[in-house]
C-alpha positions in Angstrom: -0.4 0.2 -0.1 1.1 3.2 -0.6 2.0 5.2 2.8 4.0 7.6 3.0 2.9 7.6 6.8 5.3 4.9 7.2 8.5 5.4 8.7 11.4 6.3 7.4 9.2 6.8 4.0 11.0 10.8 3.8 14.2 9.8 4.4 14.0 7.0 1.4 10.5 6.5 -0.6 12.1 4.5 -3.1 11.9 1.2 -1.2 8.1 1.3 -1.4 8.0 2.5 -4.8 10.0 -0.8 -5.6 7.2 -2.8 -3.6 4.9 -1.5 -5.2 6.3 -1.7 -8.6 6.8 -5.0 -8.4 3.9 -6.1 -6.3 0.9 -3.8 -7.2 2.0 -1.4 -10.0 -1.4 -0.2 -10.8 -1.8 1.0 -7.2 -5.8 2.3 -6.0 -4.4 4.5 -3.1 -6.7 4.1 0.3 -7.7 8.1 -0.6 -8.8 6.5 -4.1 -6.1 8.1 -6.4 -4.4 5.7 -8.5 -0.6 5.4 -8.3 1.2 4.4 -11.8 5.3 3.1 -10.7 6.3 1.5 -13.9 8.4 3.5 -16.5 6.1 2.9 -19.6 3.0 3.4 -17.5 4.1 6.5 -16.3 5.1 7.6 -19.9 2.0 6.4 -21.8 -0.5 8.6 -19.1 1.6 11.9 -19.4 1.6 11.6 -23.2 -2.0 10.5 -23.4 -4.1 13.4 -25.1 -7.2 11.8 -23.6 -6.4 12.5 -20.4 -7.0 16.0 -18.2 -4.8 18.3 -15.6 -8.1 20.2 -15.1 -9.3 19.5 -11.5 -13.4 20.1 -12.8 -12.9 16.9 -14.6 -12.2 15.6 -11.0 -14.1 13.1 -8.6 -12.8 15.5 -5.5 -10.6 13.5 -3.2 -11.6 12.8 0.7 -11.7 16.1 2.5 -12.6 17.0 6.0 -16.1 19.4 6.0 -13.8 22.3 8.0 -11.0 22.0 4.7 -13.7 22.4 2.6 -15.5 25.5 4.4 -11.9 26.9 4.3 -11.2 26.6 0.6 -14.6 28.1 -0.3 -14.8 28.5 -3.8 -11.0 29.5 -4.2 -9.4 28.6 -7.6 -6.2 30.2 -7.4 -3.9 28.8 -10.6 -6.8 27.5 -12.1 -5.7 29.3 -15.0 -2.2 28.6 -15.0 -0.7 26.6 -18.3 0.1 23.3 -15.8 -3.9 23.1 -14.6 -5.3 23.5 -18.3 -6.2 21.3 -20.8 -5.7 21.9 -24.8 -7.0 24.3 -26.6 -7.0 26.9 -23.3 -3.3 25.6 -22.4 -1.5 25.6 -25.8 -2.9 29.2 -26.2 -1.2 30.1 -23.1 2.0 27.9 -23.8 2.0 29.5 -26.7 2.0 33.1 -25.5 4.3 32.3 -22.4 6.7 30.7 -24.8 7.2 33.8 -27.0 8.6 35.3 -23.9 10.2 32.3 -22.2 12.9 31.3 -24.9 15.8 29.2 -25.4 17.8 32.4 -25.9 16.3 34.0 -22.8 17.6 30.9 -20.8 20.9 30.5 -22.4 21.5 34.2 -21.9 21.1 33.3 -18.0 24.1 31.4 -17.8 26.7 33.6 -17.4 24.6 35.0 -14.6 23.8 31.6 -12.7 27.4 30.9 -12.8 28.5 34.0 -11.9 25.9 33.5 -8.5 27.3 30.1 -7.8 30.7 31.4 -7.9 29.8 34.5 -5.4 27.9 32.3 -3.0 31.0 30.1 -2.6 33.4 32.9 -1.9 31.0 33.7 0.4 31.4 30.8 2.7 35.1 29.9 1.7 36.4 31.4 4.9 34.0 29.7 7.1 34.8 26.4 6.1 31.0 25.3 6.5 27.6 26.5 4.9 24.3 25.1 4.4 23.7 24.2 0.8 20.0 24.6 1.0 20.3 28.6 2.5 23.3 29.7 0.9 23.6 28.6 -2.1 19.9 26.1 -3.3 17.4 28.9 -2.7 19.3 31.8 -3.5 20.3 30.8 -6.9 17.2 30.1 -8.4 15.2 32.5 -6.7 17.8 35.4 -7.7 17.8 34.1 -11.4 13.7 33.7 -11.7 13.6 37.3 -10.3 16.4 38.7 -12.9 14.5 37.0 -15.7 10.8 38.0 -14.5 12.0 41.8 -13.4 11.2 41.0 -10.2 12.4 43.1 -7.1 14.3 40.6 -4.4 14.0 42.7 -1.4 11.3 40.2 0.1 13.0 36.9 -0.7 12.3 36.1 2.9 8.6 36.4 3.0 8.8 34.9 -0.7 10.3 31.9 0.5 7.8 31.4 3.2 4.9 31.9 0.7 5.9 29.6 -1.6 7.0 26.9 0.6 3.4 26.9 2.3 1.3 26.9 -1.2 2.9 24.0 -2.9 2.3 22.2 0.2 -1.3 22.1 -1.9 0.1 20.1 -4.6 -0.1 17.1 -2.5 -2.8 14.8 -2.1 -2.6 14.7 2.2 -2.9 18.2 3.8 -3.8 18.8 7.5 -6.2 21.4 8.4 -3.4 23.8 9.5 -1.4 23.5 6.4 -4.2 24.3 4.3 -4.7 27.4 6.7 -1.1 28.3 6.2 -1.2 28.0 2.1 -4.5 30.2 1.9 -3.0 32.9 3.5 0.2 32.3 2.0 -1.3 32.3 -1.4 -3.2 35.7 -0.5 0.0 37.4 0.1 1.8 36.2 -2.5 -1.2 37.3 -5.0 -1.4 40.8 -3.9 2.5 40.9 -4.2 2.4 39.6 -7.6 -0.2 42.4 -8.5 1.4 45.4 -6.8 4.4 44.4 -8.9 2.4 44.1 -12.3 0.9 47.6 -11.7 4.3 48.9 -11.2 5.7 46.7 -14.2 2.9 48.5 -16.6 4.3 52.1 -15.4 7.6 51.2 -16.2 8.3 48.7 -18.6 11.8 47.0 -19.0 13.4 44.5 -20.6 12.3 41.2 -18.7 10.5 38.7 -19.2 7.2 40.3 -17.0 7.3 42.8 -19.4 7.4 40.7 -22.7 4.3 38.7 -21.0 2.0 42.2 -20.9 2.7 42.7 -24.4 2.9 39.0 -26.1 -0.1 37.7 -27.9 -1.3 34.6 -30.0 -3.4 35.5 -33.0 -4.7 39.1 -31.9 -5.5 37.2 -28.4 -3.3 38.4 -25.3 -3.4 37.2 -21.7 -6.1 38.4 -19.3 -5.7 39.5 -15.8 -6.4 36.1 -14.1 -4.2 34.4 -16.7 -1.0 36.7 -16.6 -1.4 36.5 -12.7 -1.6 33.1 -12.9 1.3 32.5 -14.9 3.6 35.0 -13.0 2.6 33.2 -9.7 3.5 30.0 -11.3 6.8 30.8 -13.2 8.1 32.5 -9.8 6.9 29.2 -7.3 8.2 26.8 -10.2 10.8 28.7 -11.0 12.9 28.3 -7.9 11.2 25.7 -5.7 12.2 23.1 -7.5 15.4 23.9 -8.4 16.0 24.2 -5.1 15.2 20.3 -4.3 17.4 19.4 -7.6 20.4 21.2 -6.1 19.8 19.8 -2.4 18.8 16.3 -3.3 21.4 15.9 -5.9 24.4 17.4 -3.8 23.3 15.2 -0.9 23.4 12.5 -4.0 27.0 13.0 -4.8 28.3 13.4 -0.8 26.9 10.1 -0.3 28.5 8.5 -3.3 31.9 9.9 -2.8 33.2 8.1 -5.8 30.9 10.2 -7.9 31.7 13.3 -6.5 35.0 13.0 -7.0 34.7 11.9 -10.9 32.7 15.1 -11.0 35.9 17.0 -9.5 37.7 15.2 -12.1 36.4 15.8 -15.3 34.0 18.4 -16.1 32.9 16.9 -19.3 30.6 15.1 -17.1 28.6 18.5 -15.8 26.0 18.1 -18.1 25.2 14.4 -18.2 25.4 14.7 -14.2 22.9 16.7 -14.0 20.1 14.4 -16.0 21.5 11.3 -13.6 20.7 13.2 -10.8 17.5 14.5 -11.7 17.2 10.8 -12.5 18.4 9.3 -9.3 16.4 11.4 -6.6 13.5 13.9 -8.7 12.7 17.1 -7.0 9.0 16.5 -8.2 8.1 13.0 -7.3 4.8 12.6 -9.0 2.2 14.5 -11.5 -1.1 14.1 -12.0 -3.8 13.5 -14.6 -7.5 12.8 -14.3 -9.4 10.0 -16.4 -12.1 11.5 -18.5 -13.4 8.1 -19.2 -13.0 4.5 -17.9 -9.3 3.6 -18.7 -7.7 0.4 -18.6 -4.0 -0.5 -17.6 -2.9 -4.0 -16.8 -5.9 -5.3 -16.6 -7.3 -2.4 -14.0 -9.8 -0.1 -14.9 -9.6 3.2 -13.8 -12.8 5.2 -14.0 -13.9 8.8 -14.9 -12.9 11.1 -12.9 -10.3 9.4 -10.6 -6.9 11.1 -10.2 -4.0 9.1 -11.4 -1.1 10.2 -10.0 2.2 9.3 -12.2 4.8 8.1 -10.4 7.7 10.2 -11.6 10.6 9.2 -9.0 9.5 5.2 -9.1 9.5 5.1 -12.8 13.5 6.8 -13.0 13.9 4.1 -10.8 12.3 1.0 -12.8 14.6 -1.8 -13.9 12.8 -2.7 -16.5 13.3 0.4 -18.3 17.0 1.5 -16.7 18.7 -2.1 -16.1 19.9 -3.7 -12.4 21.7 -0.4 -11.7 18.7 1.3 -11.9 18.9 2.3 -7.9 22.5 3.3 -8.7 24.2 6.5 -9.1 25.9 6.9 -12.4 27.3 10.1 -13.6 28.3 8.6 -17.1 24.8 6.7 -17.6 23.9 6.6 -21.3 20.3 7.5 -21.9 20.1 9.8 -18.3 18.1 12.2 -20.3 15.3 9.7 -20.6 14.1 10.3 -17.1 10.9 11.7 -16.5 11.5 14.1 -13.8 10.3 17.1 -16.5 7.0 14.8 -17.3 6.4 14.3 -20.8 3.4 15.2 -23.4 2.2 18.9 -23.7 2.4 19.5 -20.0 6.4 18.9 -19.9 8.3 21.3 -18.1 8.5 24.9 -19.7 11.4 25.9 -17.3 13.2 22.5 -18.1 15.7 24.5 -19.8 16.6 26.8 -17.1 16.7 24.2 -14.0 19.3 22.3 -16.5 21.2 25.5 -16.6 21.3 26.4 -13.0 22.1 22.1 -12.1 25.0 22.6 -14.6 26.4 25.5 -12.9 26.2 24.0 -9.2 27.5 20.4 -9.3 30.6 20.9 -10.8 31.8 24.2 -9.5 30.9 22.9 -5.6 33.3 19.7 -6.1 35.8 21.7 -7.8 35.9 24.5 -5.0 35.6 22.1 -2.2 37.2 18.7 -3.1 36.9 18.1 0.9 33.4 18.7 1.3 31.6 16.7 4.1 28.2 15.8 5.4 27.5 17.4 8.7 24.6 15.9 9.8 24.3 11.9 8.6 20.7 12.1 8.3 19.5 16.0 7.0 16.3 16.6 7.6 13.4 16.5 4.7 10.8 18.7 3.9 7.9 15.8 4.7 6.8 16.6 1.1 5.1 14.1 -0.9 5.2 15.4 -4.8 8.0 18.3 -4.0 10.5 16.0 -2.8 13.5 18.3 -0.7 15.5 18.9 2.1 14.8 21.9 5.0 18.3 22.1 5.5 21.9 20.5 4.5 25.0 21.9 6.3 28.4 21.1 5.2 32.0 21.5 6.1 34.8 21.6 4.1 38.7 23.2 4.6 38.5 26.9 5.1 40.1 29.1 2.4 40.8 32.5 1.8 
């Protein structure tokens, strides 16, 4: 049974995924959603155009009466491309893509590399750092802020708001977490509205200004669509990359030979990012909704049912990755076949940006601090089912000027 309350799950969910993959790969969880853990099943569902991502097509998962009352008729984020089916999805994605071009992303590479170097310079004399607080959060937050043209003065508040909001992605949430998420979403929405109004008055050469002007066949983003896209880009633009950097650094330090390989061979930097994305995916699940009965491996998933595609489980499926599926191999051929960015029409819009930031980080850390060591054998995880990451990752190294 899929059970995130099982002791040790958040420290290492992969044994549970493996058991499900072996014993019940098309699994109906106690809360009613179906969970897929095999690579081929996950990829097929992610690419199936007959499935939906719009909550209005789903039979709601169990929720307490109090939670339903708290939530009311809120539909925040409902017009973000992540939560829309074609043709609305396609129209909005075309508009956003016109501002979020490969050239825009590639032009951010020098900034990412400079920010990493500056972050490592700041901690060099200390001989210690928290990878999350000192590097994993500031890097993607600053990059997405620069890209959007957003101010960075309220980074502490924005980090807290974002962290609370993404808890709503989990299939299980407490009343307290829901209240915190609602309050955070309200505060963040008010803030983004202020920034949008400021940007209308003072347009600049940035992504937010481009979104204000971008159109598709004469259509531009309306106010709700603009707000939801900016919120999505802002939250997704740093929240998942924080987890990539933290999870990846921990994986390298727990696999010392791989860390040393990266130190010695800069040609591995690109493939290392793909393998680290595969090995411990920052996004563990992606949801779909069946619009009509769906048959998978002799099981029938009824219309209106949530399907959780196990991205992380698929990334460890030996039927696809072979007998070394659970091992970290920075030279793995085909590592980029991972499904950590999803697939199909909802493939992550920010995948290229995450790769740029990951490539700027891992080799730089290994070559700047080759004696990097964990301070805590078991650093604390954030307790999230969907967005798996660390709350902190303290490390030590030889202090240097």
